[in-house]
Backbone bond lengths (Angstrom), bond angles and torsions (degrees), N, CA, C in turn:
res aa  C-N    CA-C-N  psi(-1)  N-CA   C-N-CA  omega(-1)  CA-C   N-CA-C  phi
1 M - - - 1.469 - - 1.526 109.38 -
2 S 1.324 117.11 133.17 1.460 121.37 -177.45 1.525 110.60 -74.21
3 L 1.350 115.43 164.12 1.459 121.27 176.67 1.527 110.24 -58.11
4 L 1.340 115.99 -40.03 1.465 121.03 -179.48 1.527 111.01 -63.07
5 E 1.327 116.54 -44.50 1.462 120.59 179.47 1.526 111.07 -65.14
6 Q 1.322 117.39 -41.82 1.459 121.09 177.99 1.524 110.57 -59.36
7 Y 1.309 116.30 -41.46 1.466 121.34 -178.43 1.527 111.11 -65.67
8 Y 1.341 116.45 -51.42 1.460 119.30 -174.79 1.527 113.07 -76.53
9 N 1.312 117.81 -16.79 1.462 119.39 172.62 1.533 111.22 -70.45
10 K 1.331 116.67 -22.49 1.462 121.45 179.78 1.532 112.20 -105.39
11 F 1.339 116.80 -34.46 1.465 121.31 -176.27 1.524 110.29 -71.94
12 H 1.341 116.27 136.74 1.469 120.85 -176.75 1.534 109.01 -85.61
13 E 1.331 116.36 72.23 1.469 121.58 -179.46 1.522 111.40 -59.48
14 E 1.314 115.77 -34.00 1.464 121.63 -179.80 1.527 111.23 -58.68
15 H 1.318 116.55 -31.75 1.464 122.34 -174.93 1.524 113.15 -89.17
16 R 1.326 117.77 -23.68 1.469 121.09 -167.23 1.523 113.36 -55.89
17 L 1.322 117.92 -47.57 1.461 120.75 -174.41 1.524 113.26 -85.70
18 T 1.344 117.15 6.38 1.461 119.96 175.90 1.525 111.96 -103.63
19 T 1.341 117.99 -8.61 1.461 121.56 174.61 1.528 108.33 -70.60
20 R 1.315 116.74 168.39 1.464 119.74 179.60 1.538 111.26 -59.95
21 H 1.341 117.36 -49.96 1.464 118.35 -179.06 1.529 110.77 -68.64
22 G 1.340 117.17 -31.60 1.455 120.48 176.68 1.514 113.03 -68.65
23 R 1.325 116.35 -34.33 1.466 120.36 177.95 1.523 111.20 -65.96
24 V 1.329 116.93 -35.30 1.474 119.65 176.19 1.528 109.48 -58.72
25 E 1.326 116.00 -48.46 1.471 121.14 179.53 1.528 111.13 -62.26
26 F 1.338 116.38 -47.64 1.463 120.86 -176.41 1.528 111.55 -63.65
27 L 1.322 117.20 -50.28 1.464 120.50 -176.37 1.524 111.92 -66.21
28 T 1.326 116.42 -35.85 1.473 119.69 179.03 1.518 110.71 -69.96
29 T 1.326 116.86 -46.14 1.461 120.47 179.02 1.523 110.49 -62.15
30 L 1.333 116.57 -42.67 1.465 120.80 179.54 1.528 111.16 -61.54
31 K 1.314 116.93 -37.18 1.471 121.35 177.51 1.525 110.77 -57.52
32 Y 1.317 116.91 -41.80 1.469 119.96 -177.74 1.529 112.37 -79.91
33 I 1.328 117.45 -28.17 1.469 119.07 171.03 1.522 108.79 -62.26
34 K 1.322 116.02 -43.52 1.463 120.36 -179.38 1.528 111.50 -63.93
35 E 1.328 117.33 -35.33 1.471 119.94 175.77 1.527 110.66 -58.86
36 C 1.326 116.38 -43.86 1.472 120.48 178.23 1.523 110.63 -65.26
37 L 1.319 117.17 -41.71 1.465 120.72 178.39 1.523 111.25 -62.60
38 E 1.315 116.51 -39.87 1.472 120.36 179.11 1.522 111.07 -64.28
39 R 1.333 117.19 -37.19 1.467 119.93 176.77 1.522 110.36 -63.86
40 I 1.317 116.28 -44.46 1.466 120.29 179.74 1.519 110.31 -62.01
41 E 1.329 116.95 -44.36 1.456 121.24 -178.06 1.520 111.75 -67.67
42 S 1.344 116.99 -36.23 1.480 119.60 -179.48 1.522 111.98 -74.25
43 E 1.335 116.12 -31.06 1.469 119.84 179.53 1.527 112.00 -75.23
44 A 1.324 116.45 -20.63 1.470 121.15 177.82 1.525 107.31 -125.70
45 A 1.332 115.99 80.30 1.459 121.91 -174.60 1.531 110.68 -53.13
46 G 1.332 115.45 132.83 1.453 120.11 178.99 1.509 114.26 80.21
47 F 1.332 116.54 8.09 1.462 121.04 -178.98 1.521 109.73 -70.26
48 E 1.301 118.37 123.46 1.458 122.21 -178.28 1.528 110.73 -74.18
49 K 1.332 115.03 142.65 1.468 120.08 178.69 1.525 111.54 -55.28
50 S 1.320 115.64 -40.03 1.463 119.77 -175.79 1.522 112.91 -65.96
51 K 1.345 116.61 -12.76 1.465 120.93 178.49 1.522 112.11 -90.64
52 I 1.332 116.37 -13.49 1.464 120.86 -179.51 1.527 108.87 -85.14
53 K 1.336 116.13 120.82 1.465 121.61 -175.17 1.525 110.91 -102.35
54 I 1.329 114.47 128.88 1.458 121.56 -179.31 1.521 109.15 -121.18
55 A 1.337 116.02 131.83 1.465 121.59 174.00 1.520 108.11 -105.58
56 D 1.323 116.65 125.48 1.453 122.98 178.18 1.532 106.95 -109.07
57 I 1.344 115.62 97.61 1.463 121.72 -174.37 1.525 109.19 -95.49
58 G 1.330 116.23 120.55 1.457 120.18 -170.84 1.517 108.89 80.66
59 A 1.330 115.36 48.44 1.466 122.09 -168.72 1.518 114.21 -73.30
60 G 1.322 117.99 -11.46 1.457 119.98 -177.56 1.520 110.25 61.96
61 T 1.324 115.86 -132.22 1.466 120.12 178.60 1.523 112.07 -93.10
62 G 1.345 116.23 6.41 1.463 119.62 168.01 1.507 117.74 96.87
63 R 1.330 118.24 22.67 1.480 119.90 -177.63 1.526 111.91 -57.11
64 Y 1.317 117.78 -47.18 1.472 120.06 179.70 1.525 111.01 -76.25
65 S 1.319 117.13 -42.08 1.465 120.46 179.83 1.520 111.21 -57.21
66 L 1.315 116.94 -46.14 1.461 121.19 -178.67 1.519 111.70 -63.70
67 E 1.330 116.39 -46.49 1.461 120.48 -179.60 1.527 111.02 -59.67
68 L 1.320 117.06 -46.41 1.466 121.08 -176.77 1.521 111.72 -72.74
69 C 1.334 116.95 -34.28 1.461 120.44 176.04 1.528 110.17 -65.14
70 H 1.325 117.14 -41.68 1.456 121.37 178.51 1.528 111.55 -63.90
71 Q 1.334 116.49 -25.90 1.462 120.41 177.35 1.528 112.34 -82.40
72 G 1.335 117.48 -3.97 1.452 120.84 172.81 1.510 116.68 105.92
73 Y 1.337 117.90 6.07 1.456 120.66 -179.07 1.534 111.05 -88.15
74 D 1.324 115.41 159.16 1.468 122.80 -179.16 1.527 107.99 -87.23
75 L 1.342 117.43 112.94 1.463 122.09 -173.16 1.515 113.11 -111.20
76 T 1.339 114.22 134.47 1.461 122.09 168.25 1.522 107.16 -121.82
77 A 1.330 116.46 124.21 1.468 121.11 -177.57 1.522 110.18 -113.86
78 V 1.330 115.72 134.32 1.457 122.40 176.62 1.524 107.79 -121.71
79 E 1.330 116.38 129.27 1.468 121.09 -179.53 1.515 109.21 -141.49
80 L 1.327 115.94 134.36 1.458 121.60 -178.10 1.526 112.48 -76.84
81 V 1.328 116.69 -39.56 1.469 121.41 -172.94 1.535 109.99 -85.20
82 K 1.313 115.45 118.56 1.465 121.35 -175.28 1.527 112.28 -58.72
83 H 1.319 117.13 -40.15 1.468 121.78 -179.68 1.528 110.86 -58.04
84 N 1.328 116.87 -47.41 1.462 120.95 178.15 1.527 111.19 -63.43
85 L 1.329 116.00 -42.68 1.459 120.65 -177.36 1.527 111.50 -63.53
86 E 1.310 117.10 -38.19 1.470 120.53 179.05 1.531 111.10 -63.83
87 I 1.333 116.41 -38.12 1.469 119.88 177.02 1.523 109.57 -65.00
88 L 1.331 116.53 -45.25 1.471 120.96 179.14 1.528 110.68 -59.31
89 R 1.323 116.78 -47.03 1.466 120.76 -177.24 1.522 112.40 -64.26
90 S 1.320 117.02 -27.71 1.456 120.01 -179.17 1.525 112.51 -73.92
91 K 1.330 116.45 -12.37 1.461 120.39 -172.75 1.523 114.44 -95.43
92 H 1.319 117.73 -35.51 1.466 119.59 -170.79 1.523 110.98 -152.52
93 E 1.308 116.50 116.26 1.463 120.34 -175.88 1.524 113.17 -79.62
94 N 1.337 117.04 -12.47 1.471 119.49 -178.18 1.524 113.84 -87.04
95 I 1.327 116.77 -4.45 1.464 120.32 176.58 1.527 108.30 -90.24
96 K 1.318 115.41 124.67 1.473 119.71 176.55 1.530 107.88 -76.22
97 T 1.317 117.24 128.96 1.462 120.22 -173.65 1.522 111.71 -125.62
98 W 1.329 113.99 146.57 1.461 122.66 176.29 1.519 108.43 -138.64
99 Q 1.316 116.15 143.18 1.458 119.66 166.74 1.522 106.78 -91.25
100 G 1.325 117.10 122.38 1.456 118.48 -175.90 1.508 113.27 -169.77
101 D 1.323 114.30 169.22 1.460 124.98 -176.98 1.526 108.95 -101.54
102 A 1.329 117.08 132.71 1.467 121.82 -178.13 1.516 112.87 -58.95
103 R 1.318 118.01 -20.91 1.468 121.38 -178.34 1.523 112.80 -85.14
104 K 1.323 117.05 -9.34 1.469 120.14 -176.39 1.532 108.97 -147.42
105 L 1.315 114.74 88.67 1.466 121.67 -175.98 1.527 110.92 -108.47
106 D 1.336 116.36 42.97 1.462 120.24 -174.49 1.528 113.26 -64.26
107 F 1.327 118.27 -13.93 1.461 121.93 176.96 1.535 112.20 -81.38
108 L 1.346 116.95 -4.84 1.463 121.62 176.72 1.527 109.49 -110.43
109 K 1.322 116.38 137.21 1.454 121.65 -173.93 1.522 112.36 -76.10
110 D 1.340 115.15 154.45 1.465 122.00 175.08 1.533 109.64 -58.05
111 E 1.333 115.78 141.21 1.465 123.62 170.79 1.527 112.88 45.36
112 S 1.330 114.97 51.88 1.466 119.12 -177.76 1.535 113.74 -112.42
113 F 1.351 117.38 -2.71 1.462 119.53 -177.36 1.529 111.45 -124.89
114 D 1.331 115.02 141.87 1.468 121.05 176.96 1.521 110.95 -77.77
115 I 1.333 116.14 -35.62 1.464 121.94 178.51 1.521 108.39 -136.17
116 T 1.326 115.65 135.87 1.464 121.01 174.05 1.522 108.42 -121.13
117 L 1.316 115.73 126.81 1.460 122.69 177.63 1.524 108.92 -103.01
118 L 1.313 116.05 132.77 1.465 121.83 178.68 1.527 106.56 -126.74
119 F 1.341 115.44 73.91 1.466 121.89 -173.52 1.527 110.40 -106.95
120 G 1.287 117.39 78.59 1.461 120.23 178.40 1.511 114.25 148.34
121 P 1.348 118.63 -49.30 1.464 118.94 -176.57 1.524 114.60 -56.01
122 L 1.343 117.56 -36.92 1.463 119.29 -177.35 1.525 112.13 -74.51
123 Y 1.337 117.70 -11.97 1.463 119.64 173.25 1.532 110.15 -67.96
124 H 1.326 116.11 -34.18 1.459 121.51 -165.96 1.525 115.01 -109.24
125 L 1.334 117.52 -11.49 1.464 120.24 179.53 1.522 109.24 -85.34
126 H 1.330 116.72 129.52 1.461 121.35 -174.73 1.520 110.87 -97.59
127 G 1.322 114.78 130.33 1.457 120.32 174.19 1.524 112.84 86.64
128 E 1.319 113.34 156.00 1.463 120.72 -176.19 1.519 113.16 -62.76
129 E 1.315 117.29 -40.82 1.462 120.91 -176.82 1.528 111.49 -60.97
130 E 1.331 117.36 -45.12 1.471 120.42 -179.24 1.523 111.34 -69.59
131 K 1.316 116.50 -38.83 1.468 119.62 177.36 1.531 110.85 -63.45
132 L 1.325 116.15 -41.26 1.468 119.69 179.91 1.527 112.40 -63.63
133 K 1.326 117.43 -32.33 1.459 119.88 176.28 1.526 110.16 -59.12
134 A 1.325 116.42 -43.25 1.464 120.62 179.60 1.523 111.36 -69.42
135 L 1.330 117.45 -41.07 1.468 120.35 177.91 1.521 111.07 -62.88
136 N 1.320 116.69 -42.82 1.467 119.87 -178.45 1.523 112.02 -68.66
137 E 1.328 117.81 -33.34 1.461 120.13 175.03 1.534 110.46 -68.46
138 A 1.338 116.62 -41.52 1.462 119.92 176.18 1.528 110.37 -60.88
139 K 1.317 116.07 -41.83 1.465 120.31 177.96 1.526 110.94 -62.54
140 R 1.318 116.81 -42.76 1.466 120.66 -177.72 1.523 112.54 -61.23
141 I 1.326 117.44 -41.99 1.467 119.81 -175.10 1.529 113.22 -83.45
142 T 1.343 116.82 -8.82 1.462 120.94 -178.32 1.530 110.75 -92.04
143 K 1.324 114.94 139.50 1.466 120.46 179.33 1.528 110.53 -65.68
144 K 1.319 116.50 152.48 1.464 120.53 174.15 1.524 108.83 -60.19
145 G 1.318 116.13 129.82 1.462 121.05 -175.88 1.516 113.03 87.78
146 G 1.352 117.32 -7.17 1.456 121.66 179.06 1.518 111.97 -78.34
147 Y 1.323 115.54 173.16 1.459 121.63 -173.23 1.532 111.57 -112.85
148 I 1.333 114.47 144.06 1.463 121.81 176.45 1.527 106.93 -126.43
149 L 1.326 116.59 123.11 1.462 122.17 179.48 1.527 108.02 -113.02
150 I 1.327 115.61 124.02 1.466 121.37 -172.83 1.525 109.78 -123.78
151 A 1.339 116.21 126.59 1.459 121.18 178.90 1.526 110.50 -97.74
152 Y 1.319 115.05 142.43 1.462 122.51 178.00 1.529 109.32 -131.01
153 V 1.334 116.39 156.32 1.466 120.96 168.11 1.533 107.14 -103.87
154 M 1.332 114.56 137.41 1.450 119.89 -166.00 1.523 113.59 -97.11
155 N 1.315 114.30 145.12 1.464 122.98 -174.65 1.526 112.40 -62.25
156 E 1.329 117.34 -50.27 1.465 119.61 -173.26 1.523 111.31 -65.63
157 Y 1.329 117.13 -36.25 1.467 119.12 175.52 1.528 109.81 -59.39
158 S 1.328 116.13 -44.38 1.463 120.45 -179.19 1.521 111.39 -61.09
159 V 1.318 116.53 -45.94 1.468 120.49 -177.58 1.532 110.62 -66.12
160 I 1.332 116.32 -45.61 1.466 119.89 -178.97 1.525 111.06 -63.39
161 S 1.334 116.77 -49.20 1.459 120.29 -171.80 1.522 112.48 -76.65
162 Y 1.328 117.90 -38.08 1.466 119.98 -174.78 1.534 111.87 -92.84
163 C 1.319 115.67 -50.27 1.466 117.96 -175.66 1.526 112.44 -69.71
164 F 1.346 116.04 -41.69 1.460 118.67 -172.03 1.530 113.60 -106.69
165 K 1.322 117.83 -47.48 1.469 118.57 179.69 1.523 111.25 -66.34
166 A 1.348 116.77 -41.03 1.469 121.10 179.08 1.533 112.62 -91.60
167 H 1.345 116.88 3.11 1.472 122.67 175.94 1.530 112.90 58.08
168 K 1.332 116.14 43.85 1.460 121.23 179.74 1.539 112.41 -107.38
169 Y 1.336 116.17 12.88 1.466 120.38 -174.73 1.529 112.25 -56.49
170 K 1.340 117.53 -49.83 1.469 120.56 -177.47 1.525 110.86 -62.30
171 E 1.314 116.57 -41.50 1.465 121.53 179.55 1.529 110.89 -60.56
172 V 1.340 116.00 -44.33 1.469 121.00 -179.56 1.522 110.38 -66.75
173 M 1.317 117.27 -43.45 1.460 121.06 -179.35 1.530 111.30 -65.26
174 N 1.318 116.90 -37.93 1.470 120.71 -179.26 1.523 112.23 -63.68
175 K 1.315 117.61 -28.46 1.468 119.86 178.29 1.533 112.39 -97.81
176 G 1.352 116.45 8.93 1.462 120.97 177.77 1.509 113.27 70.86
177 G 1.334 116.03 39.06 1.463 120.22 -173.88 1.505 116.47 -92.09
178 L 1.364 117.41 0.98 1.462 120.80 179.62 1.519 110.14 -135.78
179 S 1.331 114.97 140.55 1.458 120.20 173.96 1.529 108.98 -80.70
180 E 1.344 116.15 176.12 1.468 119.83 -179.90 1.519 112.18 -62.55
181 D 1.349 116.91 -28.40 1.465 119.41 179.11 1.533 111.89 -99.05
182 F 1.333 116.30 19.60 1.459 123.99 173.61 1.529 113.85 67.28
183 H 1.317 116.41 33.16 1.465 120.15 169.19 1.530 106.47 -89.70
184 T 1.330 116.72 131.39 1.458 119.74 179.31 1.524 110.66 -64.02
185 L 1.324 116.20 140.26 1.458 123.25 178.63 1.531 107.43 -113.45
186 C 1.316 115.24 96.84 1.468 121.03 -173.37 1.523 110.64 -103.51
187 G 1.322 115.64 142.36 1.455 121.38 177.49 1.517 110.73 -116.37
188 E 1.320 115.77 -178.80 1.464 121.37 -177.32 1.530 112.13 -60.82
189 E 1.330 117.05 -22.98 1.460 119.70 179.74 1.528 112.43 -78.75
190 D 1.354 116.33 -8.68 1.464 121.30 178.69 1.526 109.49 -95.24
191 L 1.308 116.42 140.37 1.458 120.73 -176.74 1.531 111.73 -71.17
192 Y 1.327 116.22 -39.36 1.462 120.80 -175.19 1.533 111.73 -111.61
193 D 1.315 114.82 156.73 1.458 121.79 173.60 1.526 107.18 -129.82
194 Y 1.324 116.99 123.96 1.463 121.71 -170.36 1.534 110.83 -104.01
195 V 1.327 116.05 146.92 1.459 120.57 -174.64 1.524 111.39 -129.47
196 R 1.327 113.83 163.61 1.452 122.62 170.10 1.527 108.59 -110.53
197 L 1.327 116.02 168.79 1.465 119.53 -177.64 1.522 111.59 -58.41
198 E 1.331 117.43 -38.48 1.464 119.00 -179.06 1.528 111.30 -65.01
199 D 1.345 116.95 -30.81 1.466 120.28 175.80 1.530 110.41 -66.97
200 I 1.324 116.25 -43.53 1.462 121.88 179.37 1.522 110.62 -61.43
201 Y 1.316 115.86 -47.07 1.472 119.89 -176.67 1.526 111.44 -66.85
202 R 1.317 116.47 -35.41 1.461 119.84 177.80 1.535 110.89 -66.52
203 L 1.308 117.16 -39.86 1.466 121.25 179.54 1.521 111.51 -63.00
204 S 1.322 117.37 -47.71 1.470 119.53 -178.01 1.526 111.07 -66.71
205 E 1.344 116.97 -34.48 1.464 120.00 177.39 1.524 110.36 -65.08
206 K 1.323 116.68 -43.12 1.465 119.54 179.56 1.525 112.07 -67.45
207 A 1.326 116.45 -29.32 1.468 120.44 177.83 1.532 111.68 -80.69
208 G 1.330 117.48 -8.16 1.462 121.00 178.66 1.513 113.28 70.67
209 L 1.337 116.78 39.14 1.462 121.37 -178.79 1.527 110.29 -112.68
210 K 1.319 116.15 145.32 1.460 122.72 -178.51 1.527 110.31 -88.91
211 R 1.322 116.42 128.01 1.459 119.44 179.79 1.531 110.46 -82.26
212 I 1.337 115.32 131.58 1.460 121.34 170.84 1.531 108.73 -90.12
213 K 1.326 115.49 -53.00 1.467 121.31 175.79 1.528 108.79 -170.30
214 T 1.332 115.39 165.38 1.463 122.01 173.24 1.513 107.39 -122.52
215 I 1.328 117.31 135.61 1.465 120.45 -177.88 1.530 110.79 -122.89
216 A 1.329 115.32 153.27 1.461 121.61 170.36 1.521 106.68 -85.11
217 A 1.320 117.46 104.28 1.466 120.41 -172.98 1.522 112.71 -62.43
218 D 1.323 117.22 -38.41 1.465 119.66 -178.83 1.525 114.05 -125.30
219 G 1.326 117.55 -3.65 1.454 121.04 174.78 1.521 113.00 49.88
220 P 1.347 117.85 -128.57 1.468 120.28 -177.44 1.522 114.24 -83.08
221 S 1.327 118.25 0.82 1.473 119.80 -169.20 1.519 113.47 -63.50
222 D 1.337 118.22 -33.60 1.467 119.56 -178.83 1.526 111.95 -71.79
223 Y 1.338 116.84 -19.43 1.458 120.17 177.50 1.535 111.62 -83.24
224 M 1.327 116.83 -16.71 1.466 120.71 -171.12 1.530 111.35 -129.41
225 R 1.336 115.53 46.46 1.467 120.14 -179.68 1.527 111.18 -60.23
226 K 1.329 117.19 -45.23 1.466 121.54 -178.92 1.521 110.17 -59.90
227 E 1.331 116.47 -45.45 1.464 120.73 -177.40 1.534 111.20 -65.95
228 L 1.336 116.36 -38.63 1.463 119.55 177.56 1.525 111.04 -63.44
229 N 1.327 116.41 -41.21 1.460 120.09 -179.91 1.522 112.65 -67.07
230 E 1.334 117.38 -23.48 1.469 121.73 179.36 1.528 112.88 -82.92
231 M 1.328 117.49 -14.11 1.466 121.48 -177.35 1.530 111.33 -73.89
232 D 1.350 116.44 144.56 1.460 118.62 168.45 1.532 107.97 -78.29
233 E 1.311 117.52 173.01 1.466 120.70 -173.50 1.520 112.20 -62.20
234 E 1.315 117.62 -37.21 1.464 120.65 -179.41 1.528 111.03 -63.32
235 E 1.330 115.89 -45.27 1.464 119.91 179.98 1.526 110.96 -68.23
236 F 1.342 116.50 -38.69 1.456 119.86 179.09 1.524 111.21 -63.76
237 K 1.322 117.30 -41.21 1.472 120.72 176.59 1.524 110.57 -62.53
238 A 1.324 116.59 -37.57 1.466 120.33 177.65 1.525 110.48 -65.98
239 F 1.338 116.64 -38.17 1.465 119.57 177.67 1.527 110.86 -63.40
240 I 1.325 117.25 -44.44 1.468 120.46 178.13 1.522 110.21 -60.46
241 A 1.341 116.88 -42.28 1.471 120.48 178.03 1.526 110.83 -61.49
242 F 1.339 116.69 -43.94 1.465 121.33 176.43 1.521 110.79 -58.40
243 H 1.331 115.39 -49.52 1.461 119.95 -177.74 1.524 111.19 -61.39
244 Q 1.310 117.80 -45.89 1.461 120.27 -176.21 1.526 112.24 -69.46
245 K 1.315 117.54 -24.13 1.462 120.49 175.17 1.524 111.77 -77.15
246 N 1.333 116.78 -19.40 1.461 120.54 -173.11 1.526 114.52 -118.99
247 C 1.328 118.03 -0.90 1.469 119.68 -170.57 1.526 113.96 -71.95
248 E 1.340 117.76 -9.17 1.465 119.81 175.29 1.526 111.93 -94.75
249 R 1.315 117.54 -6.27 1.459 120.61 -177.08 1.528 110.13 -64.89
250 P 1.337 117.81 125.22 1.468 120.92 -174.23 1.517 113.71 -60.55
251 E 1.341 117.21 -29.49 1.465 118.54 -177.61 1.530 112.35 -71.96
252 L 1.330 118.25 -11.83 1.460 121.65 -179.46 1.522 113.53 -102.14
253 L 1.307 117.63 -15.70 1.464 120.28 -170.31 1.526 113.09 -63.09
254 G 1.311 117.46 -50.65 1.455 120.31 -171.56 1.504 114.71 -66.40
255 A 1.340 117.38 -25.86 1.459 120.73 -177.74 1.519 113.00 -92.05
256 S 1.329 117.41 -5.47 1.462 120.70 177.00 1.520 109.72 -66.11
257 S 1.319 116.94 152.79 1.459 120.37 174.63 1.531 110.45 -67.63
258 H 1.329 116.28 -47.28 1.465 122.16 178.53 1.526 109.78 -123.87
259 T 1.314 115.63 142.11 1.466 120.25 168.56 1.529 108.02 -120.68
260 V 1.329 114.73 158.15 1.463 120.65 173.28 1.523 107.56 -124.17
261 D 1.322 116.11 122.80 1.462 123.31 176.87 1.522 107.25 -93.99
262 I 1.320 116.83 121.91 1.459 121.22 -176.76 1.524 108.19 -106.40
263 L 1.330 115.77 115.59 1.452 122.87 -170.85 1.519 110.58 -124.28
264 Q 1.331 115.06 161.61 1.464 121.20 177.07 1.513 110.03 -130.11
265 K 1.320 115.47 138.78 1.469 120.66 178.36 1.522 109.42 -81.12
């Protein structure tokens, strides 16, 4: 069993996006998926939702797949971890599902999806070469003019929260986990691989994809879990409104826990 499988067999992925800080990420990301869907629908007047095909690569237990399927879109979900896939399959029989690796999607046809979501694989693939394999596969299966949304976990969030907030700086330095400019140095034995904006932009350029925008999916919410949980519903809704009005601001992107790069083929 791989390190990834061991992790997700224990980690409550089903619960993550239902927490207060997880809802910020989910609702914000969903807002931008809908923006892409609206563009597709407006460019093809009268286009039925059921004709719009979405690939959810690294679907986890299906939070996005289920939501979009319930809205009437045609969903195909691919997940590497069998445990997660079994949970997804138990929820909705109308979602087409595959167990597979984001770097090798040969079971999916060229240019067959209007939107491809890559929310997870780039967290765990180490190095530019492996990440590019996943980007190029996403590009291959996406229609010309279609959209690819890619989620990343950010370097500065990792350094702030783990090295300094959790007081693990000495431990990380002793194993050679930080460069002189505080970029995390992750190896195959590490579950996650963290990036900076320049890493993201270099990857999309090498993949030959056009950037629409990059957003801070959760902004400051991962730093303030306790405070979010203390808010009443009115204040929490106001926080989400604040975040969604500001999540494209460049000064906030790098410090977010997760970013989403929105690209077009």
